[in-house]
N, CA, C and O of each residue as an XYZ file, in Angstrom:
468
protein
N     102.974    122.548    113.132
C     102.828    121.091    112.604
C     103.983    121.098    112.217
O     104.323    122.055    111.520
N     105.171    119.837    112.593
C     105.925    118.981    112.061
C     106.250    118.556    110.593
O     105.404    118.459    109.704
N     107.145    118.395    110.501
C     107.289    117.592    109.148
C     107.321    116.353    109.447
O     107.674    115.893    110.532
N     106.793    115.482    108.082
C     106.785    114.758    108.376
C     108.832    113.584    108.427
O     109.891    113.828    107.849
N     108.441    112.454    109.380
C     109.844    112.125    108.683
C     109.273    110.384    108.371
O     108.615    109.501    108.922
N     109.819    110.571    107.471
C     109.851    108.905    106.161
C     110.612    108.389    107.286
O     111.269    109.057    108.084
N     110.440    107.008    107.264
C     111.735    105.908    107.391
C     111.673    104.641    106.278
O     110.742    103.995    105.797
N     112.759    104.622    106.158
C     112.519    103.669    104.992
C     113.919    102.779    104.420
O     114.923    102.655    105.122
N     113.865    102.520    103.807
C     114.766    101.984    102.844
C     115.283    103.104    101.636
O     114.265    103.598    101.151
N     116.692    103.747    100.899
C     116.243    104.792     99.251
C     115.628    102.954     98.339
O     114.413    103.127     98.236
N     115.734    102.480     98.143
C     115.393    101.540     96.742
C     115.113    100.832     97.128
O     115.796     99.809     97.076
N     113.501    100.877     98.019
C     112.245    100.636     97.961
C     111.421    101.081     97.478
O     110.994    102.197     97.777
N     110.762    100.063     96.240
C     110.205    100.737     95.546
C     108.353    101.582     96.115
O     107.542    102.429     95.741
N     108.641    100.366     97.447
C     107.072    100.832     98.610
C     107.276    102.852     98.874
O     106.447    103.749     98.726
N     108.609    102.891     99.264
C     108.805    103.816     99.677
C     108.876    105.417     99.012
O     108.335    106.500     99.235
N     110.171    104.702     97.794
C     109.603    105.347     96.696
C     108.292    106.290     96.291
O     108.225    107.417     95.801
N     107.085    105.150     96.793
C     105.884    105.754     96.210
C     105.145    106.630     97.130
O     104.438    107.552     96.721
N     105.248    106.448     97.920
C     105.219    107.084     99.416
C     106.176    108.715     98.942
O     105.512    109.535     98.307
N     107.242    108.980     99.180
C     107.723    109.817     98.701
C     107.240    110.820     98.009
O     106.997    111.995     98.284
N     107.071    109.744     96.441
C     106.087    111.121     94.961
C     105.099    111.613     95.927
O     105.012    112.820     96.147
N     104.349    110.756     96.517
C     103.003    111.290     96.871
C     102.975    112.005     97.868
O     101.802    112.071     98.236
N     103.989    112.909     98.880
C     104.066    113.719     99.808
C     105.046    114.874     99.125
O     105.100    116.010     99.596
N     105.778    114.482     98.020
C     105.843    115.364     97.002
C     105.297    116.300     96.402
O     105.447    117.520     96.335
N     104.400    115.275     95.819
C     103.727    115.962     95.148
C     101.850    116.184     95.822
O     100.940    116.300     95.001
N     101.671    116.199     96.770
C     100.814    116.661     97.504
C     101.579    118.072     98.981
O     100.895    118.555     99.882
N     103.161    118.378     98.713
C     103.969    119.454     98.552
C     103.598    119.601    100.894
O     103.302    120.467    101.717
N     103.912    118.076    100.854
C     103.787    118.084    102.576
C     106.246    117.093    102.973
O     107.011    116.135    102.860
N     106.035    118.462    103.407
C     107.488    118.879    103.954
C     107.282    117.434    104.899
O     106.380    117.147    105.686
N     108.602    116.591    104.444
C     108.828    115.450    105.202
C     110.642    115.341    105.102
O     111.352    115.741    104.179
N     111.086    114.620    106.461
C     112.816    114.396    106.371
C     112.732    112.349    105.726
O     111.629    111.807    105.800
N     113.873    111.564    105.214
C     114.421    110.757    105.407
C     114.854    110.035    106.287
O     116.025    110.346    106.507
N     114.560    109.320    106.840
C     115.014    107.982    107.504
C     115.945    106.890    107.130
O     115.579    105.759    107.452
N     117.570    107.059    106.243
C     118.138    105.632    105.894
C     118.190    104.623    106.823
O     119.041    104.866    107.679
N     117.267    102.963    107.086
C     117.685    102.237    108.136
C     119.048    102.396    107.625
O     119.865    102.534    108.535
N     119.674    102.425    106.121
C     120.603    101.088    105.985
C     122.167    102.677    106.809
O     123.325    102.266    106.742
N     121.975    104.324    107.495
C     122.817    104.181    106.559
C     122.714    104.651    108.611
O     123.632    104.721    109.427
N     121.008    104.906    108.817
C     121.104    105.926    110.230
C     121.076    104.674    111.199
O     121.597    104.880    112.295
N     120.439    103.128    110.930
C     119.614    102.425    111.983
C     119.091    102.922    112.260
O     118.983    104.142    112.133
N     118.320    101.951    112.951
C     117.072    102.148    113.864
C     117.069    101.846    115.393
O     117.523    100.769    115.781
N     116.631    102.650    116.169
C     116.424    102.227    117.732
C     115.807    101.352    118.469
O     114.585    101.306    118.331
N     116.357    100.553    119.308
C     115.535     99.830    119.860
C     114.170    100.528    120.692
O     113.188     99.879    121.052
N     114.397    102.220    120.930
C     112.859    102.399    121.626
C     112.002    103.222    120.769
O     111.052    103.818    121.275
N     112.247    103.305    119.550
C     111.731    103.678    118.311
C     111.162    102.354    117.956
O     110.001    102.463    117.561
N     111.494    101.462    117.968
C     110.629     99.788    117.523
C     109.499     99.251    118.706
O     108.478     98.562    118.734
N     110.393    100.052    119.698
C     109.128     99.700    120.717
C     108.107    100.880    120.687
O     107.002    100.404    120.945
N     108.064    101.592    120.577
C     106.786    102.927    120.180
C     105.856    102.382    119.664
O     104.695    102.152    120.000
N     107.063    101.991    117.945
C     106.164    101.824    116.217
C     104.760    100.527    117.380
O     103.546    100.729    117.374
N     105.354     99.517    118.079
C     105.037     98.480    118.141
C     103.386     98.465    119.005
O     102.246     98.042    118.809
N     104.224     99.281    120.120
C     102.788     99.787    120.830
C     102.057     99.972    120.386
O     100.980     99.378    120.424
N     102.514    101.350    119.475
C     100.992    101.909    118.636
C     100.233    101.059    117.920
O      99.112    100.755    118.326
N     100.628    100.671    117.016
C     100.616     99.662    116.006
C     100.204     98.380    115.886
O      99.275     97.942    115.209
N     101.103     97.703    116.724
C     101.318     96.054    117.232
C     102.107     95.950    116.167
O     101.950     96.288    114.993
N     103.318     95.234    116.963
C     104.483     93.810    116.389
C     104.452     93.825    114.721
O     105.167     94.480    113.963
N     103.469     92.958    114.429
C     102.870     91.911    113.306
C     102.812     93.031    112.192
O     103.168     92.875    111.024
N     102.202     94.414    112.864
C     102.258     95.536    111.577
C     103.704     95.729    111.609
O     103.998     95.331    110.482
N     104.840     96.092    112.183
C     105.888     96.857    111.649
C     106.760     95.918    111.756
O     107.886     96.388    111.596
N     106.775     93.913    112.112
C     107.713     93.057    111.638
C     107.308     92.287    110.437
O     106.226     91.701    110.459
N     108.130     92.228    109.312
C     107.457     92.046    107.938
C     107.407     91.102    107.530
O     107.963     91.009    106.435
N     106.701     89.730    108.123
C     107.256     88.869    107.737
C     107.036     87.463    106.729
O     107.077     86.239    106.861
N     106.692     88.812    105.279
C     106.769     88.415    104.249
C     107.450     88.972    103.486
O     107.233     89.255    102.308
N     108.616     89.226    104.339
C     109.546     90.063    102.960
C     110.984     88.824    102.425
O     111.181     87.611    102.500
N     111.394     89.509    102.125
C     112.851     88.385    101.584
C     113.438     88.265    102.843
O     114.111     87.258    103.064
N     113.321     89.004    103.595
C     115.412     88.951    105.469
C     114.970     88.289    105.868
O     115.638     87.501    106.539
N     113.081     88.042    105.735
C     112.499     87.294    106.534
C     112.924     85.293    106.347
O     113.452     84.320    106.885
N     112.350     85.682    105.420
C     113.139     84.400    104.597
C     113.729     83.411    103.945
O     113.520     82.429    103.233
N     114.994     84.395    104.744
C     116.255     83.960    104.316
C     116.787     84.420    105.868
O     117.744     85.039    106.332
N     115.967     83.955    106.213
C     116.555     83.618    107.676
C     116.222     82.213    108.294
O     115.158     81.597    108.357
N     117.901     81.817    108.871
C     117.314     79.883    109.056
C     116.089     79.720    110.262
O     115.814     80.423    111.234
N     115.579     78.639    109.801
C     114.265     77.924    110.369
C     114.708     78.596    111.759
O     114.137     79.580    112.230
N     115.763     77.962    112.337
C     116.353     78.243    114.100
C     115.750     79.479    114.686
O     115.246     79.595    115.803
N     115.929     80.693    113.434
C     116.408     82.181    113.829
C     114.122     82.477    113.629
O     113.513     83.198    114.419
N     113.787     82.116    113.069
C     112.534     82.165    112.450
C     111.613     81.754    113.323
O     110.441     82.123    113.248
N     112.239     80.631    114.593
C     111.475     79.902    115.783
C     111.643     80.672    116.373
O     110.514     81.031    116.708
N     112.710     81.632    117.066
C     113.143     82.144    118.242
C     112.439     83.910    117.933
O     112.668     85.037    118.372
N     111.714     83.429    117.158
C     110.423     84.710    117.419
C     109.127     84.554    117.614
O     108.215     84.402    116.801
N     109.130     84.630    119.319
C     107.832     84.442    120.540
C     106.880     85.574    120.882
O     105.826     85.634    121.515
N     107.977     86.845    119.937
C     106.785     87.643    121.170
C     107.144     89.152    120.592
O     107.770     89.134    119.532
N     106.855     90.383    121.108
C     107.698     91.485    120.444
C     108.873     91.360    120.204
O     109.443     91.510    119.123
N     109.598     90.877    121.912
C     110.633     91.343    122.155
C     112.261     91.114    121.485
O     113.292     91.785    121.535
N     111.751     89.328    120.614
C     112.539     88.356    120.089
C     111.851     89.181    118.521
O     112.540     88.755    117.594
N     111.024     89.936    118.105
C     111.046     90.362    117.011
C     111.381     91.653    116.971
O     111.247     92.079    115.824
N     111.728     92.397    117.661
C     112.579     93.787    118.280
C     113.784     93.218    117.738
O     114.211     93.303    116.586
N     114.358     92.517    118.917
C     116.120     91.876    118.223
C     116.379     91.599    116.844
O     117.442     91.750    116.242
N     115.262     91.168    116.404
C     115.583     90.622    114.915
C     115.958     91.488    114.244
O     117.020     91.433    113.623
N     114.929     92.762    114.222
C     114.721     94.083    113.129
C     115.369     95.182    113.703
O     115.271     96.264    113.126
N     116.339     95.050    115.264
C     117.326     95.875    115.246
C     118.600     94.926    114.341
O     119.454     95.586    113.749
N     118.640     93.992    114.302
C     120.412     92.789    113.258
C     119.867     93.409    111.969
O     120.583     94.028    111.182
N     118.265     93.162    111.764
C     117.995     93.058    109.848
C     116.816     94.137    109.688
O     115.656     93.733    109.601
N     117.069     95.315    109.654
C     116.442     96.003    109.820
C     115.607     96.589    108.586
O     114.901     97.584    108.422
N     116.261     94.859    107.321
C     114.892     95.275    105.956
C     113.905     94.109    106.423
O     113.393     93.276    105.674
N     113.779     94.185    107.467
C     112.689     92.650    108.162
C     111.916     94.103    107.968
O     110.979     93.987    107.178
N     112.040     95.126    108.371
C     110.807     96.439    108.953
C     109.942     96.571    107.785
O     110.511     96.713    106.703
N     108.343     96.545    107.821
C     108.025     97.173    106.460
C     108.202     98.342    106.476
O     108.608     99.079    107.375
N     107.756     98.626    105.002
C     108.230    100.564    105.243
C     107.571    100.754    103.976
O     107.314     99.887    103.141
N     107.151    102.879    103.896
C     107.830    103.055    104.502
C     107.075    103.054    105.797
O     105.876    102.858    105.598
N     107.526    103.279    107.614
C     107.095    104.128    108.114
C     106.582    105.427    107.855
O     106.657    105.771    106.675
N     106.159    106.111    108.524
C     105.530    107.567    108.959
C     105.134    108.343    109.361
O     103.958    108.631    109.140
N     106.188    109.318    110.423
C     105.588    109.841    111.226
C     104.557    110.783    110.795
O     104.213    110.921    109.621
N     104.046    111.466    111.854
C     103.860    112.690    111.365
C     102.369    113.175    111.743
O     101.269    112.968    111.229
N     102.998    114.227    113.351
C     102.434    115.074    114.243
C     102.137    113.922    115.096
O     103.176    113.567    115.652
N     101.014    113.111    115.459
C     100.776    112.266    116.428
C     100.325    111.119    115.537
O      99.941    110.196    116.255
N     100.255    110.911    114.617
C      99.833    109.328    113.858
C     101.040    108.923    113.119
O     101.943    109.599    112.626
N     100.753    107.155    113.178
C     102.230    106.637    112.429
C     101.152    106.319    111.391
O      99.927    106.437    111.422
N     101.937    105.912    110.537
C     101.257    105.584    109.601
C     102.568    103.953    108.890
O     103.788    103.893    109.044
N     101.567    102.829    108.107
C     102.843    101.776    108.035
C     102.828    101.319    106.448
O     101.930    100.562    106.081
N     103.482    101.621    105.829
C     103.586    101.353    104.462
C     102.657    102.114    103.798
O     101.962    102.810    104.538
N     102.396    102.201    102.388
C     102.511    103.037    101.537
C     100.450    102.836    100.892
O     100.022    102.071    100.027
N      99.753    103.738    101.655
C      97.978    104.122    101.826
C      97.773    105.119    101.363
O      98.070    106.068    102.088
N      97.125    105.498     99.832
C      96.740    106.638     99.978
C      96.336    107.608    100.801
O      96.798    108.607    101.352
N      94.964    106.795    100.690
C      93.323    107.213    101.312
C      94.038    107.901    103.110
O      93.942    108.908    103.812
N      94.800    106.409    103.118
C      95.657    106.909    105.163
C      95.955    108.054    104.490
O      95.356    109.111    104.693
N      96.899    107.910    103.649
C      97.575    109.424    103.473
C      96.644    110.618    103.414
O      96.769    111.527    104.235
N      96.193    110.632    102.955
C      94.757    111.824    102.272
C      94.067    112.257    103.661
O      93.495    113.345    103.733
N      94.134    111.353    104.802
C      93.385    111.390    106.171
C      94.085    112.109    107.112
O      93.602    113.060    107.727
N      95.373    111.630    107.270
C      96.328    112.375    108.008
C      97.189    113.229    107.649
O      98.260    112.973    108.201
N      97.269    114.473    106.735
C      98.083    115.266    105.694
C      97.296    116.192    105.411
O      97.671    117.334    105.149
N      95.537    115.631    105.439
C      94.689    116.734    105.142
C      94.281    117.636    105.758
O      93.542    118.464    105.225
C-alpha cells in the first residue's frame, strides 16, 4: 500500500480539512502543492478520464468567475478545460487525492472512510 498523494493548495480550507482527516486517521500522505509544483497535462488527462472533466474543472471557483467571458466561452470540451487548468491551476477542484488505484475529488468523509479503511 502506497502513501496517498494530496493535490491542492495549502491555504484552501477544503484541502486543509482533508489533510486533517488523513492525519487524524493515521493515513500517510504526501502533499503536492499546485502553486509550487504545478500539474502536468498528463495528470489532468488521467483525472479527467477517471472522474470526468466536469468533476475536476471547478466552474464554481472564483478563478473561473474571474476569467473574461471570451475565455470562458472557449472552454468547449475536456481539451479546452485542461488548457485552462494548466494556466490557472486554482480552477482545479481541491483536493484531488490519489490512493492505490482510487481518485477522490473534494472532501467527503464517507468516501474517505470507504477508500482508506
